[in-house]
N, C-alpha and C positions, 0 to 999 in steps of 0.2 A: 567672445566666449560662446561655445556651442550650447544649445539648449538640450542637455542630456535627459531632462525629465520626460520630454515627449517620447523618448525612445525606451523608457522603462516599461517593463511588463507589469502594468497595473492590473488591479482586480477590483471587482465590485465589493463595496462595503456598505453597511447601513449605519448611519450616524444617528444616535439617540440623544435628544436634548432633555434637560430637566423639565422643560415645559410639557413634555410628552410628544413633541414633534419628532418626526423621523425624516431622514433624507437619504436617498440612494446616491452614493458618491463613488469615486474611484481613487485609489491610492496605492502606495507601495508600503507593504507591511514588513517591518523588521522587529526583532525581539523587544526593543525598547523605543522604537521610533516609527511613526507613520508619516510619509511624505505625500503632499498633494500640490499640484501646480494650478489649482483652482481655488481662489480665496473668496469667491462670491458667497459661500456659505460660512457664516461666522462660527468659529470653533472656540469653546471656552473650557476652562477646567471643570472636571466632573461630567462633561459629556462622555459618552462611551461609544465605541465602534463594535459592530457585530460582523464577524468574518466567517463565512461558510466555506469550509475546505472541500476539495473534491471527494474525499472519503466520507462525507456526511457529518464530520465533527464541526461543532460551532465554537469559535473562540471569541472572547470579549476583551477589549482593551480600553482602559479608563485613561482619559486625557489628564495629564498632570501639568503640562506646560504647552500651550498652543503654538508658540514660537512662529510668528509670521514674519517673513523676510521680504524686503523690497527687492524687486528684480533689477538686473543690470545687463546691458547689452542684449544678447538673445535669451537670457534667462528671465522668465516671467516672475511676477510676485508668486510666492509659494509658502506653504506651511512645511515645517519640519517639526512635527509635534512629538514631544516626549510622552510616552504612554507606559502604562503598567498593566501587565496581563492580570486579569481577574477571573475567578472561577465561575462566577454567576453574574448575570446582568444586574445593573443597578436599578433598583426600584425607584423611579422618579414619580413625583406627584403629577397628576394631570392638571391642565389649566383650570379645571373646575374644582380642583381639590385644594382648598386653602388651609386645611387643617395642619397643625403641627404634629410631629411624632409624639407619641405618649411616653411618659416616663414617670416612675414613682420616686419621690424624694422622701427620705425618712429623717425627720427632724427629731433629735434626741440629745440627751446628755451622755457624755462618754462614760459616766458612772453607771449607766443603764444598758451598756452595750450587750450584755448577755441576752437581754430580751430582744434587742434588735437583731441579733444573730439568729435567734430562733425564728423570728418573723421573716427574715430574708430567706431562710431555708424553706419556710412555708410557701413563700412566693415562688421559689424555684420549683417546688413540688407541684404547684398549680400550673406552671408552664412558662413562667417568665425567664428571660435570659439576662446575662450580666449587663448588657447594654440597655436594659429596661429599668435598671435600679441604681439609685445613688444612695449610698449609706457609708458615711465616713469611717465607721468603726468596723466595717466588714472588708477584709483584705481584697484589694482589686476593684472595689466599688466606690472608693472615696476620691478625694481631691488629689490630682496628680502631684508628683514630687515637684517642689519649688514653685508651685502655682499659688497665686493669691487666693485665699479661701473665699473672700467675699466677691471679688471680681468673677471668680469661676462660678459661684452660685448665681450671680446676676445673669451671666451668660446662659446658664441652664434655664433660668426662669424665662428668658426671652426667646430661646430657640426651641423649647419643648412645651407641650401641654402637660404640665406637671400635676400629678396627683400627690398632694402632701399628706403624709401620716405623721401626726404629732404624738410622740410617746411621752405622755404627760405624767409628771411625777414631781415630788418636791425638789429633786435634783435638777429637773428641767427648769423650774422657775428660779433656781439659784444660779443658773448659767446665763451669762450675758450673751454668749454666742447663740444659744438656743432661742432666746427671746428675739434676737436680731433676725434670725431665720423666720420666726413666726411673723414678725412685722413685715419683712420683705414679701413673704408669700401672701399675706393679707392685702398689702398694697397692690399687688399684681392680680388680685382676684383669682387666686389659684383654688382649684377644687381641693377639699381637705376632709380628712377623717381623724377622729381622736381615738387613741389607744390609751386607756387609763391603766397604769401599772399598779400592781398590788400595793395596798396601803394608801392609795390616792383616790379621792371621791369626786363626784361630779360637782359638789358644792365648792371645791377648791379651784375649779377652773377659773382663770383670770386672763387679763390681757385683751387682745383685739378679737379673739375668736368667740363665737356664739356658744355659751355654755348650755343652751337648750338643744343644740344639735345632738342627736343620739350618737353615742360612741360605743366602743367595745371595752368593757371592764374585765380585765384579765382574772381578777379574783372575785368576780360576781357569781351569780347562780350558774351552775355548770350547764344546765339545759339552755339558759339564756345565752351563755357564751357560745355554745355549739351552734345555736341558731344564727347568732350574729356573724359567726365565722363563715357559715354557709352563705349568708347574704353577701359577705365580703368576696368570697370566692366567685359567686355568680357575677358580681359587678366587675371584677378584674377580667374574667374570661370574656365578658361582653366588650369591655373597654379596649382590650388589646387584641381581640379577635382570636382567642386561643381555642384549642380543641376542647370540647366538653370533657369533663371527668366523670367516670361512672360513679354511682352511689357507693359501691363497695370500696373503690379506690379512694374516694374522698373521705370516707369514714376513717380509713387507715391514716391518711395524711393529717386530718384534723386531730385525731386522737394522739398522734405522735407529737404534734405541736402542744396540745394541752398538757400532756405528760411532761414535756420539756419545761414548760412554764412552771408547773407545780414543783418540779425538782429544784428549779432555781430559787424558789422562795419558800422555805420552810417557815419562815417568820417574816411577815410583811413589814412590820415596823423596823426590824433589824436591817432589812435590806435597804430601806430608804436612807439609812445612815452609813452604808458601806462606803469607805474611802479607799481608792486604789493608790498604792504606794508609788513613789517616784521610780523605784526599782522596776516594778512591773511595767510602767510607762516606757522606760528605757528599753526593756526587752521587746515590748510590742513595737516600738519605733524601729529597732534593729531588724525585727522580722519583716516589717513592711518595706524597709530599705532593701533587704536582700531579695524579697519577692519582686520588687521593681527591677532589680538588676537581672534576676533570673528571667523575667519576662523579656527584657531587652535582649538578652543573650539568645533566647529561643527564637525571637523574631529575626535576629541576624542569621541564624542557621537556616530559617525558612527561606531566606533570600537566595541561597544557592541550592535549595532543596529540589527545585524543578529539574536542575541539571544533574545534581549528584544526590542520589537517594540516601546516602549515609548522613547527609546534613539533616534531613527530615527525621531520620531514625534517632539520631542523637538528641535532636531538639525534643522529641517526645520522651526520651529517657530522662533527660535533665528535668523536664517539666514534672515528671511523675515521682522523681526521687525526693525524699525528705532530707537527704544529706545537704549540708551547706559547705561551700568551699571558699576558703579565705583568699584564694587567688583569682576569684571570678573577675575582678576588675582588669587584671592583666590578660585573662583569657578573652574578655570582651574587646579589649584594645587590639589584640592580635587578630581576632576574627574580623574586625573591620578591615584590617590590612589584607587579610586573606581574601575577602570578597573582591577587593580592588585587584589583587594579583590574578585571581581567576578571570576577571573581566579582561584584563590586559592579555592574558594568555589566549582566551577564546577569540579575541580580536586581532591576534597575531602581532601585538605590540610587545615583542620579545624583550627588548631592553628594559622597558618599565616593569614587565613581569619578573625579569631576572633580578632587578634591583630590590623589589619588594620581597621576592623569595629569599634572597640573602639576608635581609633584615629579619624575616620570619624565622629562619633557621637559628639565628642568634637568640631571638626572643623565646623560642620553644626550648632551646638548650638551657636557658636560664630557668624557665618554668620546671624543667625536668631535674634541675640540680638541687631543689630545696622543697621543704614541705609546702603543701600537703602531698605533692607528687611522690616524694621519696618515702612517705610512710603509708601510702594507700596500698590496699591489696591489688594484686595484678589484674583482677577482674573489675576494678573500680571504674565507674563511668568516666570520671574526669581523666583518669590515667589512660584509659583506652583512647579517649578523644584526643588528648594531647599527642599521643603516639601517632594517631592517624594524621593529624595536622602536620606533625614533623615529617612524616613520610611524604605527604603531599608537597611540603615546602622543598624538600630535597629533590623531589621529582621535577617541580617547576624550575628550580635553580639550574638543573643539568639539562633540561629540555630546551632551555632558552639561551644557551651560550652562543656567542658570536662565532667562536672558533672551536671546532671539534676537539682540539687539544685541551680545551678547558673542561671537557666532560670528565667527571671524576667517577670512575667505575665503583670505587669503594662506597661512595655516597649513594649511588643507585642501589647497590647491594644492601646497604643499611635501610634504604627506603622499603625494599622488599621484606627485610627482616622485621621491621616494625609492624607491617601488616600481618606477618605470620604470628607475631606475639599476640596481636589482637584476636586473630582467629583461634589461637590456642587458649584464650582466656575470655570466654563469653561473659557478657554483662550479667551480674548476679540476679538482676530482676527480670531479665529477658534473654533467652538464648538467641543466638543468631538465626535468622530465618534464611530461606533460600535466596531471597533477593539481596540480602546483605552479604552473604557468602559470595554470591556472584560478583558483587561490587568489589570485594576484597581480591578475589581471584583475578578479575580483569585488571585491577591496578597492578598486581604483581606481574601478570602476564605481559601487559603492555610495556612495563618498565624493562622486563627481561628482553623483549623484542628490541627496544631502543638500545639496550646495552650491546646487542649483537651488531648493531649498525656502527658502533663506536669502537669495535675491536680493531687493534692495530693490524695493518696489512701483513699477510703471511701467517696469521693465527686462525686459520679456518676451523681448526678443531674446537677452539674456544668459542668461536662464533656459533658453530653448530650446537654446542652445549647450551648456550643461552637461548637459541631458537627452540630447542627441544623442551627446555623449561617453560618457555613462553607458550608453546603448543599445549602442554599439559594443563597449565593454569587456565588458558583461554577456553579450552574444551570444557573444563569444569565450570567456567563462568557461563558459557552458553547452555550447558546442561541444567544449571540452576535457574537461569533466567532466559528461556528460549526466545522471548519476545523483545529482548533488548538488541536493537540493531547495532548499537555501538560495539557490543561484545563480539558479534559476528564479524563486523568490519575488521576489528583487531585480529581476530583469528584468520581472516582472509589475508591480512598483511603477512602473517607468519608463513602461510602456504605459499604466498607469492615470493617471499624471501628464500624459501626452500625450493623455488622453481617448480612447484607443483601447481601449474597454472589452471588446470581443470578444476581442482578443488578450490582454488582462489576464486575463480569465476562463479562457481556454484555457491560458495559461502557469501560472496558479495550480493548475489541475487537473492539469497535467502534473507539477508539483512534488510533489503528493500521490502520484501514480501512480509516479513514479520514486524517491521517498524516503519510503516510508510510515511511517517512524519520526520524521519531522520534524514535530513537533506544531505548529510555527508555520505550516507550509504549509496545514494544515487551517483555521487561523484566517484566512488570507488569502482563501481561497475563501468562507468564511462572511461575513467582513466586507464583501466586495464585493457579495455577494448582498443583505445588509441595506442597503447603500447604494443598491442598485437600488430597493428598496422606499421608502427615504427620498425619492429623486428622483421616483419614479412618483406618490407620494401627497402630495408637498410637506410631508413631516413636519418637515424642518429649518426651513422658512419659515412654519410654522403661526402664525396670529395670532388671528383672531376665534374660530375653533373650536379647542378643545384635543383631546387624544387621546381623552378619554372622550366627546367629542361628535362626532368625525369618523366618516364612513362609509367602510368599506373593502370595496369590491366585488371578488369573486374568483369569477366565474361558472364559469370553467373549472378552478378549483382549482389554477391555475398557482402562485400564491404559497404556498398551504398545502403543496403537494408540495415546493416548494423549501425551505420552513422545516423540514419533517420531515427532509429530507436534511441540512440545516444542523445540526439538533440531533444527528443521528447522527454527523456529522463532529466536532462538539464533544465528544461522549461518547468518541469514539475518541481525540481529542487529550488528553482528561482522563486516560485510562488511560496514555498515553505519558508525560505529565508533568503531575502534578496542580498544580504550583506556578505554572504560567503563568497570570497573571491575565487575559490576553486571552480565554482559553478560557471563563472563567466569565462575564465580562460580555457576551461575544458570545452565549453560550448563554442568559443571562438575557434579552437583547434578542430572541432568536429565540422564546423562550417568550412574551414580551410581545406580539410581533407576531402570533403564532399565536392568542393570546387575542383580539386585535383583529379578525382575519380570521374568527374563528369566532363573531362576534356579541357578544363581551364577556359570554358566559354561563358559560364553563367557568372557574370560579375556581381550579380545581386547577392550571391553567396559570400563573396569577399566583403561586400558592404556589411552583411550581417556579422562576419568575423570581426571587422573593424569596430562595429558598434559594441560587441561584447568585450573586446579587448580594451576599449576605452573605459568601459564601466569597471573592468577589473583593475585597470591602472588607477582609476579614481578611488577605488576602495583600498588598494594597497600598491603603491607604485614600486615597492621593493620586493614584490612577490616574484620569485625566480620563475615560476610557471608562466606568469604574465610576460616577463622579459623574453623568454624563449619563444613563446607563441607569437609575440609581436614581431620579433626578428624574422620568424619563418613566414609570416604573412607578407612582409615587405619583400622577402626573397622570392616568394611565389609570384609576386606582381612584377618582379624585375626591377624593383627600386633598391638597387644595391648600396647606394650611399646611405640610405636610412637603415638598411639591414646591417651595414658596417658599423654605424653608430650604436645600434642596439648590441651587436656582438662585442663592441668595445666597452660596454658597461662593466664597471668594476666587479659587480656581483657575478656576471657570467665569466669574466676572465679568471676570477678567483676559483671558480669551479673547474676550469680547465677542460670543459667538454668540447671536443672537436675544434681545437685551435686552428685547424687548417682552413676553416671557413673564412677567417679574416683575410688570409692570402687570396682565396678565391674571389671574395668580394672586391678586393683591390684590383685583381686582374680584370674583372668585369667593368669596374669603374673606369679603368684606363682605356678599355676598348670603346666605351661609349663616350669618352671625353671628346 
C-alpha cells in the first residue's frame, strides 16, 4: 500500500494544549477532519488547532476525537482527527493557573422563585452571562432535562469555584431539597452569601451556615439595602473580571431591582405562605420542556448555518418568536435527517442523499397535511420553514438520481414554486433582507438551470426557457449578495450552457475574486480553461490519433501560461478544502496537458498527474471526471491496456462519450503484442 500521506499538500498549523503549551505541526485540513502522519505529539480532545489562511483569515478547529491509527505496509502511524470549526480560540488555563472557573449557584425554594428571577436579572445587568449562573427556577439556567438533580449539583461543586447565594425564608427551611443544597455547599467549603427574603429575620437563620455573617435583607432599611447591593456588585465585578459599571448606570440597575422586589411583596407575612398550585407547576414544566426543544431545534439549524445562511436566519426567527408549535418534535426529527442528507450531498454520496431526500419528502408532506401547518397564516415562521425544507428535499431528490430518466420536472418546478411562495410572504416579525432574498433566488435559479440539463432531446426551446429563467434569478441573487462566490459560480454555469464563454470566464473569475474561500470557484475557472483546450485541439473528438501521437502547438506560450495559472488555482483550492475531488482531477488534467504542450518529455509532470489522480480516486472512485482523466493519462503514456480498462468502465460506457476510443486502444494493443 502506497504512503499517500507524504504526497499530500500539508500546511503549517499551531496546536494549542489545555496546559498552555503550543506546537507547530503540519497537517491536512478538511471541514470536519485533520490528518497528520506524525504521532509524536499527543493529541487529546479539547486541544485546538490554529490555521492561518493566505488571505490573513485565521480559523480554529477544536479536536473532538483524536483517532490515532496504527500504520500498515508503507502507511505510517497517523492521526485522522475529528474536529469542529469554532469561531474563537479556546481559553485554556496556563500551567500556573490552578483556579476553577467561577459560577454563581442560587439555592432557594421554588415557592420564592419570583425573588430569584429578579436577582438573576440583576446579575445579568451587572454583566454576568448565562453560563455564569445556575438557578433551577430560571428558564435555561437550571438542571438539564432527564439529569439527576443531586449528581448534577455535585458535579458543579467539583468543577467550578461556586459562589452560593442562599435565599433564606421560611419556605427555604421547609424544603428538604434546599437544606440538602446548603449541606453540600457547606461540606465543600463554598463561598456563600445570604439573601434574607421579606418577613424573614437574622434570628431565624439555622443549619450549618454562620448566622453572624452579614447578609442582605431585602425588606430592611432602604439605604442599608442599597449600600449592601453596591458591595455585592463590586464583589461580583471583581470576582468575574467584569467591566466596571458607571455610577449612573448602577443607580438605574439597583433601583430597578429594588422596585421589582417591593412590587413582589406588598405584604411580607402573606408572601411567606404563598402556595403555588399544581396547575401552575404543570404549565411551568411544559414551558420548560418546550424551551428545551426550541433550543435543540435552533442548535440543529446552526449546524448547517455556515453553508446555508437560511438555516441561521430561521434559527434566529424561531428563537425570537413567542409562538409554540405542537409539531416541533416532528420538525426536529426531520431536521436531523436533513443534516445527514446535506452531508451526503456535499460529499457526493448521491445514493444515500437520494434515499434520505425521498424520506424527507414524505415526512414534509405529512407535516403540510395537518395542523398547525394547515391553520397557520401564509407568513408564519414554521409554515415558511417547512416549505423551504420541502423545496430542498425535492431538489436533493432529483439532483441525486442515478438515471436521468428519474428526474421529475414537475417536482423541480414545485421546488421553485415553494421558494416563490416564501418570497411572497415575508415573516411577520422580520422582512426578508438582501442576503435571504439572494439565497432564495439562487435556489430557484440553480434548480431552473438543472432542469435545462434534463430536457428531452429535440426540445431546445424548452431548454432555452429554463436557462433564461435561471439567468434572471441568478442575476438577482448576485445583485443582492455580490460577495457570494457560489451565486456567481451558478450564474457562470448558465452563461456556459448558453455558450457565452467570455461571460462565463469573467463570472467565474469574479467568483474567485469576491469569495476567495470558495474552493469550488477556483475549480470552475480551471475546468472552463481545460475545456477551451479540449475544443481548440479536438481532444474530446480524437479518433485516428491518440494523445501520445497528437501535436500540440503553443508558439506564444498562451496555453502553458494558462495551465501554470490553473495549477496554482488548484493548489489554492486544495489548501482551502483537500476533500473536494474536482480539485484533484482538474489538477491532474492540467499537469497532463502541460506535459503534452511541453513536447511529452517532462515525465515529472506525468508523475504529478498520477499523484493527483490517485488522490481523486481515493476520495471518490466513481467520479466520472476522475475516470476520464485517468484514462487520458494512460493514453498519453502509451499504456493502452490500462487506458482500455478505464474506457471499459461501466460509468464511461454508460455515458457513451467517444466510443471509438475502445477500438483504437484495441488496435494499439494488437500492434504492441
